[in-house]
PAZAPA-4460 file (N, C-alpha, C; in steps of 0.05 Angstrom, whole numbers, plus 32768, in hexadecimal, padded with zeros to 4 digits):
% residues 338
    n_x    n_y    n_z   ca_x   ca_y   ca_z    c_x    c_y    c_z   seq   type   mol
   83DA   8067   8004   83D2   807C   7FF1   83C3   8092   8000     1      M     A
   83CA   80AB   7FFA   83BD   80C2   8008   83A0   80C4   7FFF     2      A     A
   838F   80CD   8011   8373   80D1   800A   8370   80E7   7FF6     3      A     A
   835D   80E4   7FE4   8358   80F9   7FCF   834D   8112   7FDC     4      A     A
   8355   8129   7FD1   834D   8143   7FDB   8339   8150   7FC8     5      S     A
   832E   8166   7FD0   831C   8175   7FBF   832B   817E   7FA6     6      V     A
   8344   8186   7FAA   8354   818E   7F93   8358   8178   7F7F     7      R     A
   835C   815F   7F89   835E   8148   7F77   8345   8144   7F67     8      D     A
   832E   8147   7F74   8314   8144   7F67   8311   8159   7F51     9      V     A
   8318   8172   7F58   8316   8188   7F44   8327   8182   7F2C    10      A     A
   833F   8179   7F30   8352   8173   7F1A   8347   815D   7F08    11      Q     A
   833C   8148   7F15   8332   8131   7F05   8319   8139   7EF5    12      R     A
   8308   814B   7F01   82F0   8153   7EF3   82F4   816A   7EE0    13      A     A
   830C   8177   7EE2   8311   818E   7ED0   8302   81A7   7ED8    14      G     A
   82FE   81AA   7EF2   82EF   81C2   7EFC   82FF   81CF   7F12    15      V     A
   82F6   81E5   7F1C   8304   81F3   7F33   82FC   81E6   7F4D    16      S     A
   830C   81EB   7F62   8306   81E2   7F7D   82EB   81EE   7F86    17      V     A
   82E6   8207   7F7F   82CD   8214   7F86   82B5   8205   7F7A    18      G     A
   82B8   81FB   7F62   82A2   81ED   7F55   829C   81D3   7F64    19      T     A
   82B2   81C5   7F6C   82AE   81AC   7F7C   829F   81B2   7F95    20      V     A
   82A7   81C8   7FA2   829A   81D0   7FBB   827C   81D6   7FB6    21      S     A
   8276   81E3   7FA0   825A   81E8   7F9A   824A   81CE   7F95    22      N     A
   8257   81BB   7F87   824A   81A1   7F82   8243   8194   7F9D    23      V     A
   8255   8195   7FB0   8252   8188   7FCA   823E   8197   7FDC    24      L     A
   823E   81B1   7FDA   822E   81C1   7FED   8216   81D0   7FE1    25      N     A
   8219   81D8   7FC8   8203   81E7   7FBB   8200   81DE   7F9E    26      R     A
   81F7   81C5   7F9B   81F6   81B9   7F80   81E2   81C8   7F6D    27      P     A
   81CF   81D7   7F79   81BC   81E6   7F68   81CA   81FC   7F58    28      D     A
   81E2   8204   7F60   81F1   8219   7F53   8202   820F   7F3C    29      K     A
   8202   81F4   7F37   8213   81E8   7F23   8202   81D8   7F0F    30      V     A
   820B   81D8   7EF6   81FC   81C9   7EE2   81FD   81AB   7EE7    31      T     A
   81E8   819E   7EDE   81E6   8181   7EE2   81FE   8172   7ED6    32      A     A
   8208   817C   7EBF   821F   8170   7EB2   8238   8172   7EC4    33      E     A
   823C   8189   7ED0   8253   818D   7EE1   8251   817C   7EFB    34      T     A
   8239   817A   7F06   8234   816A   7F1D   823B   814D   7F17    35      V     A
   8233   8143   7F00   8238   8127   7EF8   8256   8123   7EF5    36      A     A
   8264   8137   7EE9   8281   8134   7EE5   8290   8133   7F00    37      R     A
   8289   8145   7F12   8296   8146   7F2C   8290   812D   7F3D    38      V     A
   8277   8124   7F3C   8270   810C   7F4B   827E   80F3   7F40    39      M     A
   8282   80F3   7F25   8291   80DD   7F19   82AE   80DD   7F23    40      G     A
   82BA   80F5   7F25   82D6   80F7   7F2F   82D7   80EE   7F4C    41      A     A
   82C3   80F5   7F5C   82C2   80ED   7F78   82C1   80CF   7F7B    42      I     A
   82B1   80C2   7F6A   82AF   80A5   7F6A   82CA   8098   7F62    43      D     A
   82D6   80A4   7F4C   82EF   8098   7F42   8305   809A   7F57    44      D     A
   8307   80B0   7F66   831C   80B4   7F78   8317   80AA   7F95    45      L     A
   82FE   80A3   7F9A   82F6   809A   7FB5   82F8   80B0   7FC9    46      G     A
   82F1   80C8   7FC0   82F2   80E0   7FD1   82DD   80DE   7FE7    47      F     A
   82E6   80E4   8000   82D4   80E4   8017   82D3   8101   8022    48      I     A
   82BB   810B   8023   82B7   8127   802C   82BE   812A   8049    49      R     A
   82CC   813F   8050   82D4   8144   806C   82C0   8157   8079    50      N     A
   82A9   814C   8082   8294   815D   808D   829E   816A   80A7    51      D     A
   82AF   815C   80B6   82B8   8168   80D0   82C7   8182   80CB    52      A     A
   82D9   8182   80B7   82E8   819A   80B1   82D6   81B0   80A8    53      A     A
   82C2   81A9   8097   82B0   81BE   808D   82A0   81CA   80A4    54      R     A
   8297   81B9   80B7   8288   81C3   80CE   8299   81D5   80DF    55      Q     A
   82B2   81CE   80E4   82C3   81DE   80F4   82C8   81F9   80E7    56      L     A
   82CB   81FA   80CD   82CE   8213   80BF   82B5   8225   80C2    57      R     A
   829E   8217   80C5   8285   8226   80C9   8282   8230   80E5    58      A     A
   8293   8227   80F8   8293   8231   8113   828B   821D   8128    59      G     A
   827E   8207   8121   8277   81F2   8134   8270   81D9   8125    60      H     A
   8270   81C3   8134   826A   81A9   8128   824D   81A2   812D    61      S     A
   8244   818C   8122   8228   8183   8126   8227   816E   813C    62      K     A
   8237   8172   8151   8237   815F   8167   8233   816E   8181    63      T     A
   8228   815F   8194   8224   8169   81AF   8235   8157   81C2    64      I     A
   8245   8164   81D3   8255   8155   81E6   8245   8150   81FF    65      G     A
   8245   8137   8209   8237   8130   8222   824B   8122   8234    66      L     A
   824F   812D   824C   8261   8121   8260   8250   8118   8278    67      V     A
   8252   80FE   827F   8243   80F3   8295   8256   80EA   82AB    68      V     A
   824C   80E6   82C3   825D   80DE   82D9   8266   80C1   82D7    69      L     A
   8255   80AF   82CD   825B   8093   82CC   824A   8085   82B7    70      D     A
   8256   807F   82A1   8247   8073   828B   823D   8057   8291    71      V     A
   8248   804A   82A6   823F   8030   82AF   8224   8031   82BC    72      R     A
   821C   8048   82C5   8202   804B   82D3   81EC   804E   82BE    73      N     A
   81D9   803B   82BD   81C4   803C   82A9   81B4   8056   82A9    74      P     A
   81B4   8064   82C0   81A6   807E   82C0   81B2   8091   82AB    75      F     A
   81CD   8092   82AA   81D9   80A4   8297   81D7   809B   827A    76      F     A
   81D6   8080   8276   81D1   8077   825A   81B5   807E   8251    77      T     A
   81A2   807E   8264   8187   8087   825D   8186   80A5   8257    78      D     A
   8195   80B5   8267   8197   80D1   8262   81A3   80D6   8246    79      V     A
   81B8   80C7   823F   81C5   80CA   8225   81B2   80C3   820F    80      A     A
   81A2   80AE   8213   818F   80A6   81FE   817B   80BC   81F9    81      R     A
   8171   80C8   820E   815E   80DE   820B   816B   80F6   81FD    82      G     A
   8184   80FC   8203   8192   8111   81F6   8197   810B   81D8    83      A     A
   819E   80F2   81D3   81A4   80EA   81B8   818B   80EC   81A6    84      E     A
   8174   80E3   81B1   815B   80E4   81A1   8154   8101   819A    85      D     A
   8156   8113   81AD   814F   812F   81A8   8163   813C   8195    86      E     A
   817D   8135   8199   8192   8141   8187   818E   8137   816A    87      A     A
   8187   811E   8167   8183   8113   814C   816D   8122   813D    88      A     A
   8158   812A   814B   8142   8138   813E   814B   8154   8134    89      S     A
   8161   815D   813E   816C   8177   8135   8184   8173   8123    90      A     A
   8189   815B   811A   819F   8156   8108   81BA   8156   8115    91      G     A
   81BB   8151   812F   81D4   8150   813E   81D9   8135   814A    92      L     A
   81F2   8130   8151   81FA   8117   815E   8206   811D   8179    93      T     A
   8206   8109   818A   8211   810C   81A6   822A   80FC   81A9    94      V     A
   823F   8109   81B3   8257   80FB   81BB   8257   80F8   81D9    95      I     A
   825A   80DF   81E3   8258   80DA   81FF   8273   80D7   820C    96      L     A
   8278   80E5   8221   8290   80E3   8231   828A   80DB   824D    97      G     A
   829B   80C9   8258   8298   80BF   8273   82AE   80CA   8285    98      N     A
   82A6   80DC   8298   82BB   80E8   82A9   82C3   80D4   82BF    99      S     A
   82B3   80C0   82C4   82B9   80AC   82D8   82BE   80B9   82F3   100      D     A
   82B0   80CE   82F9   82B2   80DD   8312   82CF   80E5   8317   101      E     A
   82DC   80EF   8301   82F8   80F7   8302   82FA   8113   82F5   102      N     A
   8304   8126   8304   8304   8142   82FA   8318   8145   82E2   103      S     A
   832D   8136   82E2   8340   8138   82CB   8334   812E   82B1   104      D     A
   8326   8117   82B3   8319   810D   829B   8302   8120   8292   105      R     A
   82F4   812B   82A5   82DF   813E   829F   82EB   8156   828F   106      E     A
   8302   8161   8299   830F   8177   828B   8319   8170   8270   107      A     A
   8323   8157   826D   832D   814E   8253   8316   814D   823E   108      A     A
   82FF   8144   8246   82E8   8144   8233   82E0   8160   822C   109      Y     A
   82DF   8172   823F   82D8   818D   8239   82EC   819A   8226   110      L     A
   8306   8194   822A   831A   819E   8217   8316   8193   81FB   111      D     A
   830F   8179   81F9   830B   816D   81DF   82F3   8179   81D2   112      L     A
   82DD   817E   81E0   82C5   8189   81D5   82CA   81A6   81CB   113      F     A
   82DA   81B4   81DA   82E1   81D0   81D2   82F1   81CF   81B8   114      E     A
   8305   81BD   81B7   8315   81BB   819F   8304   81B4   8186   115      E     A
   82F0   81A3   818A   82DF   819A   8174   82C9   81AE   816E   116      Q     A
   82C7   81C3   817F   82B2   81D7   817B   8296   81CB   8179   117      R     A
   8290   81BB   818C   8276   81AE   818C   825F   81C2   818D   118      V     A
   8248   81B9   8185   8230   81CA   8184   8229   81D4   81A0   119      H     A
   822F   81C4   81B4   8229   81CA   81CF   8231   81B4   81E2   120      G     A
   8230   81B8   81FC   8239   81A4   820F   8223   819F   8224   121      V     A
   821F   8186   822A   820E   817E   8240   8221   8170   8254   122      L     A
   821E   8176   826E   8231   816A   8281   8224   8166   829C   123      I     A
   8229   814E   82A7   8223   8148   82C3   823D   814B   82D2   124      S     A
   8243   8163   82DD   825D   8169   82E7   8265   815B   8301   125      P     A
   827F   8155   8303   828A   8149   831B   828F   815D   8330   126      Y     A
   829A   8174   8329   82A0   8189   833C   8296   81A4   8332   127      G     A
   82A3   81B9   833B   829B   81D4   8333   82AA   81DA   8319   128      D     A
   829B   81DC   8303   82A7   81E1   82E9   829C   81FB   82DD   129      I     A
   8292   820D   82EE   8286   8226   82E4   829A   8236   82D2   130      T     A
   82B2   8239   82DB   82C6   8248   82CC   82CB   823B   82B1   131      A     A
   82CC   8221   82B1   82D2   8212   8297   82BB   8215   8284   132      R     A
   82A2   8214   828E   828B   8217   827C   8288   8234   8272   133      L     A
   8291   8247   8283   8290   8263   827A   82A3   8267   8263   134      E     A
   82BA   825A   8264   82CD   825B   824E   82C1   8250   8234   135      R     A
   82B3   823A   8237   82A6   822F   821F   8292   8243   8214   136      L     A
   8283   824F   8226   826E   8262   821D   827B   827A   820E   137      R     A
   8292   8283   8218   82A0   8299   820A   82AA   8291   81EF   138      Q     A
   82AD   8277   81EA   82B5   826C   81D0   829D   8266   81BF   139      R     A
   8285   826D   81C9   826D   8268   81B9   8261   824D   81BD   140      G     A
   826A   823E   81D1   825F   8223   81D6   824E   8224   81EF   141      I     A
   8234   8220   81EC   8222   8220   8203   8223   8205   8212   142      Q     A
   821B   8206   822C   821C   81EE   823C   8203   81ED   824E   143      A     A
   81FA   81D4   8253   81E3   81D0   8265   81EC   81BA   8279   144      V     A
   81E7   81C0   8292   81EC   81AC   82A7   81D7   8197   82A7   145      L     A
   81DF   817E   82AA   81CC   8167   82AA   81CD   8158   82C4   146      V     A
   81B6   8153   82CF   81B3   8145   82E9   81C0   8155   8300   147      D     A
   81C2   816F   82FC   81CB   8180   8311   81C3   819D   830C   148      R     A
   81B9   81AA   8320   81B0   81C6   831D   81C8   81D8   831D   149      S     A
   81C4   81F0   8311   81D8   8205   8311   81D3   8216   832A   150      S     A
   81E5   8214   833D   81E0   8222   8357   81DC   8240   8354   151      G     A
   81EB   824D   8342   81E8   826A   833F   81D9   8271   8326   152      D     A
   81CD   825D   8319   81BC   8261   8300   81CC   826E   82EA   153      A     A
   81E7   826A   82EA   81F8   8275   82D5   81F5   8266   82BB   154      A     A
   81ED   824C   82BE   81EA   823B   82A7   81CF   822D   82A9   155      F     A
   81C4   8225   8292   81AC   8216   8292   81B1   81FA   829E   156      S     A
   819D   81EE   82A9   81A0   81D4   82B5   8186   81C4   82B4   157      S     A
   8189   81AA   82B3   8172   8198   82B5   8178   8184   82CA   158      V     A
   8168   8183   82DF   816E   8172   82F6   8155   8167   8303   159      S     A
   8159   8158   8317   8143   814E   8328   8148   8159   8344   160      V     A
   8133   815E   8352   8135   8169   836D   813F   8153   8380   161      D     A
   815A   8151   8382   8166   813C   8392   8161   813F   83B0   162      D     A
   815E   8158   83B9   8157   815C   83D5   813C   814F   83DB   163      L     A
   8129   8153   83C9   810F   8147   83CD   8111   8129   83CA   164      A     A
   8122   811F   83B8   8125   8102   83B4   8130   80F5   83CD   165      G     A
   8145   8101   83D9   8150   80F6   83F1   813D   80F5   8408   166      G     A
   812D   810B   840A   8119   810C   8420   8103   80F7   841B   167      R     A
   80FB   80F4   8402   80E6   80E1   83FB   80EF   80C4   8402   168      L     A
   8108   80BE   83FC   8112   80A3   8401   8111   809C   841F   169      A     A
   811C   80AF   842F   811E   80AA   844C   8103   80AB   845A   170      V     A
   80F1   80BD   8451   80D6   80BE   845C   80C8   80A4   8457   171      E     A
   80CD   8098   8440   80C0   807E   843A   80CB   8068   844E   172      H     A
   80E5   8068   8452   80F1   8054   8465   80E6   8058   8481   173      L     A
   80E4   8071   8489   80D9   8076   84A4   80BC   806D   84A6   174      I     A
   80AD   8072   8491   8091   8069   8490   808E   804B   8492   175      A     A
   80A3   803D   848B   80A3   801F   848D   80AB   8016   84A8   176      Q     A
   80B0   8028   84BB   80B6   8021   84D6   80D4   8020   84DB   177      G     A
   80E4   802A   84C9   8102   802A   84CC   810B   8043   84DB   178      R     A
   8120   8040   84EB   8129   8057   84FB   8147   805B   84FA   179      S     A
   8156   8046   84F4   8173   8048   84F2   817B   8045   84D5   180      R     A
   817F   805C   84C8   8183   805C   84AB   819F   8063   84A4   181      I     A
   81AA   8055   8491   81C5   805B   8486   81C3   8066   846A   182      A     A
   81D0   807B   8465   81D3   8086   844A   81EE   807D   843F   183      F     A
   81EE   8070   8428   8207   8067   841B   820A   8075   8400   184      I     A
   8220   8084   83FE   8225   8092   83E4   823F   80A1   83E5   185      G     A
   8247   80AA   83CE   8260   80BA   83CD   826C   80B9   83B1   186      G     A
   8280   80C9   83AC   828B   80DD   83BF   8276   80F3   83C5   187      P     A
   8276   80FC   83DE   8262   810F   83E7   8264   8129   83D7   188      I     A
   827B   8130   83CC   827D   8149   83BD   826E   8149   83A3   189      Q     A
   8264   8132   839A   8253   8132   8383   8238   813E   838C   190      I     A
   8230   8153   837D   8219   8163   8386   8200   8152   838A   191      R     A
   81FB   813F   8378   81E3   812E   837B   81E4   811E   8395   192      Q     A
   81FB   8113   839B   81FE   8104   83B4   81F9   8116   83CC   193      V     A
   8205   812D   83CC   8203   8140   83E2   81E5   8148   83E6   194      E     A
   81D7   814D   83D0   81BB   8155   83D3   81A9   813E   83DD   195      D     A
   81AE   8126   83D4   819E   810F   83DC   81A3   810A   83FA   196      R     A
   81BC   810E   8403   81C2   810B   8420   81B4   8121   8430   197      L     A
   81B4   8139   8425   81A8   8150   8433   8189   814B   8436   198      A     A
   817D   8140   8421   8161   8139   8423   815B   8124   8437   199      G     A
   816D   8110   8439   816A   80FB   844D   816C   8107   8469   200      A     A
   817E   8119   846D   8181   8125   8487   8169   8135   848F   201      R     A
   815D   8143   847C   8144   8152   8481   812E   8140   848A   202      T     A
   812B   8129   847E   8116   8116   8486   811B   810C   84A2   203      A     A
   8133   8105   84A8   813A   80FA   84C3   8135   8110   84D8   204      V     A
   813D   8129   84D2   8139   813F   84E5   811C   8143   84EC   205      A     A
   810A   813D   84D9   80EE   8141   84DD   80E0   812A   84EC   206      A     A
   80EF   8115   84F2   80E4   80FE   8500   80F5   80F7   8518   207      H     A
   80EF   8102   852F   80FF   80FB   8548   80FF   80DD   854D   208      P     A
   8116   80D4   8556   8118   80B7   855C   8125   80A8   8545   209      G     A
   8129   80B5   852E   8137   80A9   8518   8153   80B4   8516   210      T     A
   8165   80A4   850A   8181   80AE   8508   818C   80A6   84EC   211      E     A
   81A0   80B5   84E3   81AB   80B1   84C9   81C9   80AE   84CB   212      L     A
   81D4   8098   84C1   81F0   8093   84BF   81F9   8097   84A2   213      E     A
   8210   80A4   849E   821A   80A9   8483   8232   8096   847F   214      T     A
   8231   8086   846A   8247   8075   8462   8251   807F   8447   215      I     A
   8267   808C   8447   8271   8097   842D   8282   8082   841E   216      E     A
   827D   8080   8404   828C   806E   83F3   829A   807D   83DD   217      I     A
   82AD   8070   83D0   82BE   807E   83BD   82B1   8081   83A1   218      E     A
   829D   8071   839B   8290   8073   8381   8274   8069   8383   219      A     A
   8263   8072   8370   8247   806A   8370   8245   8050   835F   220      L     A
   824F   803B   8369   8251   8022   8359   8247   800A   8369   221      S     A
   8242   7FF4   835B   823A   7FDB   8368   824F   7FD2   837B   222      V     A
   8268   7FD3   8372   827F   7FCA   8382   8281   7FD9   839C   223      L     A
   827F   7FF4   839B   8280   8004   83B3   8269   7FFE   83C5   224      A     A
   8251   7FFA   83BA   823A   7FF4   83CA   823C   7FD9   83D8   225      G     A
   8248   7FC5   83C9   824C   7FAB   83D5   825F   7FAD   83ED   226      R     A
   8275   7FBC   83EA   8288   7FBF   8400   827A   7FCB   8419   227      A     A
   8269   7FE0   8414   825B   7FEC   842B   8247   7FD8   8437   228      A     A
   823A   7FC8   8426   8227   7FB4   8430   8235   7F9F   8441   229      G     A
   824D   7F96   8438   825C   7F83   8448   8263   7F8D   8463   230      I     A
   826B   7FA6   8464   8272   7FB3   847E   825A   7FB3   8490   231      E     A
   8243   7FB9   8486   822A   7FB9   8496   8224   7F9D   849F   232      I     A
   8226   7F89   848D   821F   7F6D   8494   8231   7F62   84AA   233      A     A
   824A   7F6C   84AB   825D   7F62   84BF   8259   7F6E   84DB   234      Q     A
   8248   7F81   84DD   8243   7F8D   84F7   8231   7F7B   8508   235      R     A
   8232   7F80   8522   821F   7F73   8534   8203   7F7C   852D   236      A     A
   81EF   7F6B   8531   81D4   7F72   8529   81CB   7F8D   8535   237      P     A
   81D2   7F93   854E   81C8   7FAC   855B   81D6   7FC4   854F   238      D     A
   81EC   7FC0   8541   81FB   7FD7   8536   81F4   7FDC   8518   239      D     A
   81E3   7FCB   850D   81DC   7FCF   84F1   81C5   7FE3   84EE   240      R     A
   81C4   7FF1   84D7   81AC   8001   84D2   8195   7FEE   84CB   241      P     A
   817D   7FF8   84CD   8166   7FE7   84C5   815B   7FF0   84AA   242      D     A
   8169   8004   849E   8162   800D   8483   817A   801A   8476   243      A     A
   817B   8017   845C   8191   8024   844C   8185   8034   8435   244      V     A
   818E   804C   8433   8188   805D   841B   81A2   8060   840C   245      F     A
   81A3   8054   83F4   81BB   8055   83E3   81B8   806C   83CF   246      A     A
   81CE   8079   83CA   81CE   8091   83B9   81C7   808C   839C   247      A     A
   81CA   8073   8393   81BF   806C   8379   81B9   804E   8378   248      N     A
   81AD   8044   8363   81A5   8028   8362   81BC   8015   8360   249      D     A
   81D2   801E   8353   81E9   800C   8351   81F5   8006   836D   250      L     A
   81F7   801B   837D   8200   8017   8399   81EC   8005   83A8   251      V     A
   81D2   800A   83A4   81BE   7FFA   83B2   81C0   7FDD   83AB   252      A     A
   81C5   7FD7   8391   81C8   7FBB   8389   81E0   7FAE   8395   253      M     A
   81F6   7FBD   8398   820E   7FB3   83A5   8208   7FAD   83C2   254      G     A
   81FA   7FBF   83D0   81F2   7FBA   83EC   81E1   7FA1   83EE   255      V     A
   81CE   7F9E   83DC   81BC   7F87   83DC   81CB   7F6D   83D9   256      L     A
   81DF   7F6D   83C7   81EF   7F55   83C3   81FD   7F4D   83DD   257      Q     A
   8209   7F61   83EA   8218   7F5C   8403   8206   7F51   8419   258      A     A
   81EE   7F5E   841C   81DD   7F57   8432   81D0   7F3B   842E   259      L     A
   81CE   7F33   8415   81C0   7F1A   840F   81D4   7F03   840A   260      M     A
   81ED   7F06   8412   8200   7EF1   840E   81F7   7ED7   841C   261      M     A
   8201   7EC0   8412   81F8   7EA6   841D   81FD   7EA3   843A   262      R     A
   8214   7EAD   8443   821C   7EA9   845F   8210   7EBF   8472   263      D     A
   81FF   7ED0   8467   81F4   7EE6   8477   81D8   7EDE   8480   264      S     A
   81D1   7EE6   8499   81B6   7EE0   84A3   81A4   7EF9   849F   265      D     A
   81AE   7F0D   8491   819F   7F25   848C   818D   7F21   8474   266      I     A
   8175   7F2B   8476   8162   7F2A   8460   8156   7F45   845A   267      R     A
   8154   7F4B   8440   8148   7F64   8437   812D   7F5D   842C   268      V     A
   8117   7F6A   8436   8117   7F81   8449   8112   7F79   8466   269      P     A
   8111   7F5F   846D   810A   7F57   8488   811B   7F66   849D   270      R     A
   8135   7F66   8499   8147   7F72   84AC   8150   7F8E   84A5   271      D     A
   8154   7F92   848C   815D   7FAC   8482   814E   7FB4   8469   272      I     A
   813F   7FCA   846B   8132   7FD5   8453   8146   7FE3   8442   273      S     A
   8142   7FE4   8427   8155   7FEF   8415   8147   7FFF   83FF   274      L     A
   8151   8017   83F9   8147   8026   83E3   815E   8033   83D4   275      I     A
   815C   8035   83BA   8170   8041   83A9   8167   805B   839C   276      G     A
   8174   8062   8387   816D   807C   8379   8173   8079   835C   277      Y     A
   8162   8082   834B   8163   8083   832D   814E   8071   8321   278      D     A
   8147   805B   832D   8134   8047   8322   813D   803E   8306   279      D     A
   8155   8034   8305   815F   8028   82EC   8150   800E   82E6   280      I     A
   8152   8004   82CE   8143   7FEC   82C6   8149   7FD4   82D7   281      D     A
   8162   7FD2   82E0   816A   7FBB   82F0   815E   7FBA   830C   282      F     A
   8154   7FD1   8315   8149   7FD3   8331   8132   7FBF   8335   283      A     A
   8120   7FBE   8321   8108   7FAD   8324   810F   7F8F   8320   284      S     A
   8127   7F8A   8315   812F   7F6E   830F   8142   7F63   8324   285      A     A
   8148   7F72   8339   815B   7F68   834D   814E   7F50   835C   286      A     A
   8160   7F41   8369   8156   7F29   8377   8141   7F30   838C   287      V     A
   8143   7F47   8398   812D   7F53   83A7   8127   7F6D   8399   288      V     A
   8110   7F6F   838B   810A   7F87   837B   810F   7FA1   838C   289      P     A
   811E   7FB3   8380   8129   7FCA   838E   8117   7FE2   838D   290      L     A
   8110   7FED   83A5   8102   8007   83A6   8116   801C   839D   291      S     A
   810C   8032   8392   811E   8047   8388   810F   8061   8385   292      S     A
   8120   8076   8382   8115   8090   837B   811A   8094   835D   293      I     A
   8104   8097   834F   8105   8098   8331   810B   80B4   8327   294      R     A
   811E   80B6   8314   8124   80CE   8306   811B   80CA   82E8   295      Q     A
   8111   80DF   82DB   8109   80DC   82BF   8122   80DF   82AD   296      P     A
   8132   80CA   82AC   814D   80CB   82A0   814D   80D4   8283   297      S     A
   813D   80C6   8272   813D   80CD   8256   8132   80EA   8252   298      A     A
   811E   80F1   8261   8113   810C   825F   8128   8122   8267   299      L     A
   8139   811B   827A   814E   812E   8281   8160   8133   8269   300      I     A
   8169   811E   825B   817A   8121   8244   816C   8130   822E   301      G     A
   8153   8129   8229   8143   8136   8214   8141   8154   8219   302      H     A
   8139   815B   8232   8135   8177   8239   814F   8187   8238   303      T     A
   8166   817A   8240   817F   8188   823F   8187   8190   8223   304      A     A
   8183   817E   8210   8189   8185   81F4   8176   819B   81EA   305      V     A
   815D   8199   81F1   814A   81AD   81E9   8152   81C9   81F2   306      E     A
   815B   81CB   820B   8164   81E5   8215   817E   81ED   8208   307      I     A
   8190   81DB   8203   81A9   81E1   81F6   81A4   81ED   81DA   308      L     A
   8192   81E2   81CB   818C   81EC   81B1   8180   8208   81B2   309      L     A
   816F   820C   81C6   8164   8227   81CA   817A   823C   81CF   310      E     A
   818D   8234   81E1   81A3   8246   81E8   81B5   824B   81D0   311      Q     A
   81BA   8237   81C0   81CB   823A   81A9   81BF   824C   8195   312      T     A
   81A4   824A   8192   8196   825C   817F   8196   8279   8189   313      A     A
   8195   827C   81A4   8195   8297   81B0   81A7   8298   81C8   314      D     A
   81C1   829C   81C4   81D4   829C   81DB   81CE   82B1   81F0   315      P     A
   81BE   82C5   81E9   81B8   82DA   81FD   81A1   82D3   820F   316      T     A
   8194   82BC   820A   817D   82B4   821A   8186   82AD   8237   317      A     A
   8175   82B3   824A   817C   82AD   8266   817D   828F   826B   318      S     A
   818F   8286   827C   8190   8269   8282   8176   825F   828E   319      P     A
   816F   8246   8288   8157   8239   8292   815E   8224   82A6   320      R     A
   814F   8222   82BB   8153   820D   82CF   813A   81FC   82D0   321      Q     A
   813D   81E3   82C7   8126   81D0   82C7   812B   81BC   82DD   322      V     A
   8118   81B9   82EF   811B   81A6   8305   8103   8193   8305   323      V     A
   8108   8179   8302   80F3   8165   8303   80F0   815B   831F   324      F     A
   80D8   8152   8325   80D2   8146   8340   80D8   8128   833F   325      E     A
   80E5   811D   8354   80EA   8101   8355   80D1   80F2   835D   326      P     A
   80D1   80D7   8359   80B9   80C7   835F   80C2   80AE   836F   327      E     A
   80B4   80A8   8384   80B9   8090   8394   80AD   8078   8386   328      L     A
   80BE   8063   8382   80B5   804A   8377   80BA   8035   838D   329      V     A
   80A5   8029   8397   80A7   8016   83AE   80A6   7FFA   83A3   330      V     A
   80BA   7FEA   83AA   80BB   7FCE   83A4   80C1   7FBE   83BD   331      R     A
   80C8   7FA5   83BB   80CA   7F93   83D2   80E1   7F9B   83E5   332      E     A
   80F7   7FA7   83DB   810E   7FAB   83EC   810A   7FBE   8403   333      S     A
   80F5   7FCF   8402   80F1   7FE2   8418   80D8   7FDD   8428   334      S     A
   80CC   7FC6   8424   80B5   7FBF   8436   80C0   7FBD   8452   335      R     A
   80B1   7FC8   8465   80BC   7FCA   8480   80AB   7FBE   8495   336      G     A
   80AC   7FCC   84AC   809F   7FC2   84C4   8082   7FCC   84C7   337      L     A
   807C   7FE1   84B8   8061   7FED   84BB   804C   7FDC   84AF   338      A     A
***
């Protein structure tokens, strides 16, 4: 059976389609008797109001599109939670899309959000999407970059100073007496990974006698981290790094699993110090509690929605760049020689 329409409701109630619309949207303009008659017809027919269509006719929906690099990473779920809480206070909902570090999937979500005329877009981009976001803006859809700064300040962004975070991590390892440091992360073209590596290099350059090895991996995942950790564990002792800086906590936990295998004589932090990035909840619960660089994940999402609402209210406002400072969290995994 076909779903009842507004026209069906009007016919059952003996009123015009316009009167039904007034009952649904402006009941103060209709007599109580007419409201009762229309609502009775709605109940009889099982009519379900199509709010999505109404919102699209108004020019936009009451949803915000959020695209993250990897929904499996608890950092991004915390960002989404912060965004969702702030959006809810404004009567909006958040639709979450996972690009999975794939440019085609990223583009598909942006196409979907454009078709649905979302209230705005928050995105942690995989590549350079400036032209795509500019197209959205021309369609009246504002966008804010999340967990990445806007290099040319063309769009608002909410991020953490990853250069400072990478430097902070490696300076801590050096302070623990470590000198042969491996950075594990990738793909390198992800801006956050690139910046964390650049910060690590800055720290090493400032400390003669230390060296940095880069081990690029295909994804920021536990599995990729474990594979890199196995490769390190299989080296001769003199060829191994004495410290590892992982580009995020998932990678760090994979490295930890590999180094602590039953048939391995390597111990963390006795032989290799280890530090991650993000300080997800699981970091403190690891078999060896994991040191990490903390990002204010929920605050990032909250602030991004706040800025998006400001821009939507005034599209002529200049883009805002908010950069939070990272924080070093020291746990057992990075205790060293000092």
